[in-house]
Steps between C-alpha positions, in 0.01 A plus 500: 500500500809689394507641147820626346308785334446653845844663479408665171184634659709655777721664237190630323372659820818702557582578137507872408361393159211304648187483285173315559587132494340238279566148627415238240486123513282201428194434712578368851872573479471699825480861377232613745657326799843647422375858478295465816795351685727775367252761618463336840876495562610824331210744553285628784182418312374312193200620299391199295247515215401211272350609168386148416306436821356853530374598155377838631862602556544558128259796514744683729744511209247543218334817632819703547865516402590712801716281729419719800130426462570132448717491813227676694247234399743217569572642847127506573470137390811407699352656811796721582741745345747377240831658600771562237803281566338325798213323322553245224209516257437163330279487192446128449394357160538840336450349155127488581478878449666681211428829678680385815798388294507832318480690830849386598653765273305775676610370839860530383459846350292662775545294818844334479533505880240221531619139487278301264544136398268315265474136398392376161502188289726492195215451259259744660756779479594404143134516392436840657428774248809683365371828640463339842857400561717759681805467277816612679309580818538177697769272637467134404575186696422138418420234755564141398415177681727438797853403404680197636681717756173659613362148532796404720436800725132408526609150607716652775830419326658843523841345569483315167424826318788675673730216401382503136568871475852453638608219265763595247755328281691274544298380799362150528170489684516262797231235541361670810375777268481318167254228608236719671518753214430222251213365711343844526534538123298182448229646723505828309449323168179351643377798705614785277504865601139612524483654851173336608634160399833557676316611814285185495810283466709671768212512750325168437735276296179377336531405131123470467463864603787598268329329207167659586639854507695447179181380330315808623772730363498328160119527490518872581736552207271309268205715602702803391511361146136591448528823698785657303542327166280573202211258481609361165840399642400343832488146364843536341651641820365194682647266237847653523487507881397134523769391254794631705569180699498302175732754337754464781473121512636476146868416450528811284318761707463741208140619499294296255169636371393149404526407870237766570271368227549256216591703196545813712684796346668806645244741354229325700669507842765773492272762658407259780867438582568873507196549726625239750852645493371855556290377790818369667366145519760361260854574391558493126869422443627569149762298316828684442647485151848585625650668808523866401439824690232576587365146504145616426621613157583140405170329573362229276140619517366171365634287788430534870423311820232567758529457878264587786549789742528261794654153514259380768202591282666319208537189714136518600373575149702207365325270747817383675457373857696711747530223760652262245741755360642588840642147523848440356625682190200430279405867523806611304443274199122455487312703239816504286680733741250778433440584866869568546521714187195698611662557840828618347316737268310653793828563681664649188214742434567655841865562413523618139341799331447329163297178495712186449508327161580145396723366222518198271748391239398371160554150634366377834689724743289729717574739786225575747575867556716784371521811718638847449658665802621850422687453171587137560317192375503172690364157402323292767433128492258344751575139592216348699630142502820348634685523169686827447640442153493843339516428129271787403676746728841400366379530141369850565818609677719369218285648225482849652837507680325532834740515797248407769191281500266419789357164590239453771489147635481286813879516530700732722646838414809468279669629185629260237622587152321833482172354631377629833284235664258639757260294712142543382409677823747777413302617196412818687869579551604493133515877450701555819750225418547630145561850632763367739673314217504816284625702797 
């Protein structure tokens, strides 16, 4: 499976400012596989150590802060010499040992010639003691579920990816590309981007196996609730987590505490929402009061929406049948268009530095996403159904004198009256297209 982050790993290897690497991501997003594959292809040897499976490993880091002694012990465990520059050292699940996490700063200061990459969960790293974290001593990377383009590559559709990346205005996408790209998008909304699920689909084309693996992943996340969250909050984390499909099924997708529990209030569940967001399992998207720079300075902290980290897991958690949804266009409109919005958000997160926001007027107008790219702000409307009337987008553009608005729909690529319509499957190309327009 090809991962776009592989190129960044290659740049890290050759960078004169290389530090020990900390690769973060949600459970089963493919962190371990990616580092092993990177080591296999780019190094002569890989020395792999898992601090979750081998609990005795932590003692190597607890008994000394001398990286030379640690390397000596790791070499003995590895069974051969660890060679600077030729061996990639992988410390998997490093959040299981505060001492191992802290050791990264000593590796940088005393043995910078060694190439060390560690994996860690968002929450496990966040909960590590303040004295444990090697501030300023590591390079960070984040691994997300597979994007739509990575899904296409896994399906063997490299030519479709190459075409997508070549499309520019004022092109019209011919049916020979448009139709298969739309069909693959429908599959992606059901399968999602978790690597094990994608592998099962591409190899077996078996929805029963897809559903089974998705269930196992969701269960593994739920087990983490008890492992990491404070005991007094576990029940509330569960309640918020289980309410997400119901939150997104509402016409107004603004998060409602009463949907979590009758009479629910923010003070009861706010910590649980923050916990889930910090774990990477959900995206918390704030409402924007008005489009100002930077957009994070204009958040309405009382209003937000919640989406899942992976659209395929959302589909499974909502109890929607994959086989049924793959037929016709039901997939785009079922569940109040939430699968499509979740997909678009996943693609946007990969392209913009600041998390997207959403916007509503005092009346009934609502825009799905507002993004900041450099010092420009762009409104985005997601149209899952056949209708592409853009009342909310027009209202926003008129109110804030916005020269360009984006609409993602089932229609072809075109510009009309300041609105750039992009096919839904081009969500991952938004940043590139906007840069070309500015250029």
